N, C-alpha and C positions, 0 to 999 in steps of 0.2 A: 612029661614035658615040664621043664623048670621055668618058673617066673622070675628067677633071679637074673639080673643083668650084670655084666661084668662092671666092677667099680673102677673108676679111674684111679690112677696111682695117687695116694694121699699127698705125695710131694708136689704133684702138678696142680692140685686144686687150690684156688685162692682161699684165704682165711675169711671168716665172717667179717672181720674189720675191713679187709681189703674190698670185699663186695659192698659193704655199707658205704665206704668212701667212694667207690665207683658210682653207686646209685646216686649219692649226693651230688657228685660232680656232673652226672648226666641231667639230673633234675635242675641244677643251677643253669646249665647250658640251655636246656629247654625253656626255662622261665625267661632267660635273657633273650632268646630268639623270638619267643612269642609275645613278649611284652611290647616290643616295638611294632610288631605286625598287628597286634590286636587293638592298639590305641586308635580309637575312632577320632576323626577330625571334623570340626565344624568351622565353616568360614562364613562370616557375616559382613555385609557391606552396609555401613551406616552413612546415609546421605543427608539426613535432616537434623537440624539443630534446635528444634523447639522443645519445650519442656515435656510435652506429651510424647514426643518421638525420641527422646533421650533414654527413656526407661526400657523400651523393648529390647534394643541390642544389649544393654547392660544386664538385664535380668536373664535373657536367654544365654548370654555368654557365661555368667557366673553359675547358672544352674547346670549348663552343659559341663563346665569345668568340675563342678561338684560330682558329676556322674562319670568323671574320668576322661572326658573328651579333651583333645588338644584343640584349643579354640584360638582363632585369629579374628579380630574385628578391624576391618579396613575402613577408616573414616575419610570421607572425601566431601568436598564443598562444605555446606553448612554443618555437616556432621562433625567437622573439626572443632566446632564450638564446644562440643561435649568433652573434648580432651584438653581444652584450654582452661587453666586453673581459675582465672577470673571470670571469663565468659560463661563457664559452666554453672556458676553460682547465680547468674542473672538470665537464664533461659526464659523465654516468654512463651505464652500460649496464645495462639491466634484464635479469636472468637469468630471471625468472618469465615464463612464457608465450612465451618466445622458442624456437621449435622448433630453432634452430641452435646453441643452447647445449649444451655437452657434459655438462650435468648435468640430472637429472630435476627436474621442478617441485617435488617434495617437498623436495629438497635446496636448490633455488634459492630457496625461500621462507624458508630459515633466515636469521636476522639476520646481516648482514655479507656475504652472498653477492653482492649488487650491487657492493660494493667489490672483491671478489675477481675477479668477471668483468670489471669495468672495468679493473683492473690488468692482467689477462691481455690484454685488447684493446690497452691502451696499450703493453704490452711488444711485442706483435705489430706494432703500428704503428711503434714505434721500431726493432725488429729488421729490418723491411723497408724502412727509410728512407723511409716514407710521409710526405708533407707533413702538418704539423699543421693544425688548424683555422685558427689565426692566419695561417699561411703561405698557405693557400688563399684566405682572405679578402683578404689584401694583394695576392696575385697577381691575383685576380679584379678588385679595384678598379683595379689598375694597367692591366688590360686593358680597362677601361671598363664592367665589369659594374655595374649599378645595384642596390644592395641597399636595399630599402625596408622600413621598420619601420611596422607597422600602428598608427595613432594610437589607435584604440579599445582595442587590447591594451595599449599603453603606459599609457593612463589606467586601464584595468581592473586591470592588474597592478602599477600604481604604479612603473613603470620611470623612471629618471632618464635623459633623452636624452643627457646628457653622458657617460654610461657606455658608449655604443655606440662602435664603432670609428670613427675619423675617415673621413669619406666616405660614411657611411650616411645615406640620406635618411629623415628622420622626418616625421611629420605626414601620412602617406599613408593615405587611406581606401579602403574596399572599392570604391567607385565608380571610383576611379582604377585599382585593380588589375583590375577587370572590363574597363575600357576597354583597358587594356594587353593583357589576354588576347584580347580581340576583335580587336585589331590584329596579334596575333602569328601567325606561321606554325606555331609549335609551342607548345603549352600543356601544362605538367606540374604535377601535384599530388604533392608528395613529403611 
């Protein structure tokens, strides 16, 4: 019994170069098809505009973007202050009702204590060489994070859209935010 198999005609067989070109073509098509499907999505809702609550959505968004996530952060109500160029530089830290403040509520309620605790936090941020809100926003935008400003809140709070950082998407409604959350692998409310 012979182990030889009949060879296909040499004229019918593709050349090595043709096979290599076809393999490259198929690999490119596969990479294109899977790159869109494999991109994980993260949706964050930012509702608070205090100094201590501005950092979590920005840090989470920039970190997720660094890991290849498609990230959207929907800012609504006081969270819009984070996207406002001037207001984001003057975010305050409330000392009343904050269990991690080193002062009792009776003292924290005194006039001027929010300014004191804000200055303490700003000093801690500077001493630790922590990125500023502006730096985190710019870094996130450079990494492809989409910052969305809630249109209802813009109208309600009478914000001027020109005062937001360049690159912020305005005119976004709750329906768009809900659809984004439904499509996301990770949804966070901060």
